[in-house]
C-alpha atoms as one frame of an Amber mdcrd trajectory, in Angstrom:
protein
 -81.151  44.089  30.355 -77.476  43.705  28.790 -75.578  44.507  32.031 -75.411
  40.790  32.759 -73.960  39.807  29.500 -70.286  38.688  29.439 -68.318  40.024
  26.179 -66.688  37.041  24.463 -63.147  36.182  23.912 -61.369  37.807  21.043
 -61.926  36.136  17.485 -58.778  34.131  17.203 -58.781  34.091  13.196 -59.566
  37.838  13.191 -56.503  38.302  15.215 -54.280  37.334  12.609 -54.943  40.672
  10.970 -54.008  42.769  14.407 -50.884  40.416  14.919 -50.402  40.852  10.710
 -49.972  44.786  11.163 -48.146  44.628  14.112 -45.374  42.269  12.551 -42.761
  44.455  11.476 -40.996  41.386   9.085 -40.522  43.070   6.022 -40.994  39.324
   4.278 -44.024  38.655   5.767 -47.628  37.452   4.040 -51.053  38.151   4.717
 -52.682  34.772   4.424 -55.516  35.657   7.316 -58.912  35.712   6.711 -58.776
  34.013   3.426 -57.695  36.521   1.190 -53.854  36.642  -0.173 -52.015  40.198
  -0.609 -49.490  40.454  -3.157 -46.266  42.687  -1.975 -48.091  45.853  -3.431
 -51.386  45.071  -0.847 -53.352  44.004  -3.912 -55.542  40.865  -3.911 -55.156
  38.978  -7.181 -57.123  36.370  -8.069 -54.473  33.389  -8.418 -54.509  31.504
 -11.240 -55.434  27.769  -9.752 -58.603  29.994  -8.054 -59.593  31.374 -11.358
 -59.299  27.192 -13.125 -61.094  26.194 -10.286 -63.844  28.763 -11.056 -64.013
  27.738 -14.840 -64.326  24.547 -13.865 -67.427  24.956 -11.598 -69.074  27.351
 -14.036 -68.880  24.992 -16.538 -70.576  22.440 -15.166 -73.191  24.849 -12.931
 -76.816  24.047 -13.654 -78.183  25.938 -11.644 -77.710  29.249  -9.215 -79.816
  27.911  -6.685 -78.360  27.381  -2.822 -77.430  23.730  -1.945 -79.479  22.129
   0.703 -78.600  22.638   4.006 -76.959  19.233   4.416 -74.580  20.693   1.466
 -73.427  18.731  -2.009 -73.844  15.255  -1.325 -71.385  14.091  -3.332 -68.978
  16.195  -1.697 -69.897  14.775   1.651 -69.687  11.216   0.811 -66.008  11.988
  -1.093 -64.830  13.315   2.626 -66.345  10.999   4.866
């Protein structure tokens, strides 16, 4: 049944990780897949992210999921 399936092309975003691993530049910075790693390979939470999380949490009134259309205020601001 699956013998007629054609493999999908490689994911370009996930391919960044492979390219990073192969890169020999000692000053390279891994920003692939949304994770920053410092020179020691650690993934610290950036101060800007902590501040943003604090702002979000201070205004949070529910743990419910957003509707499928997302946040209406955000949607209006981006149009």
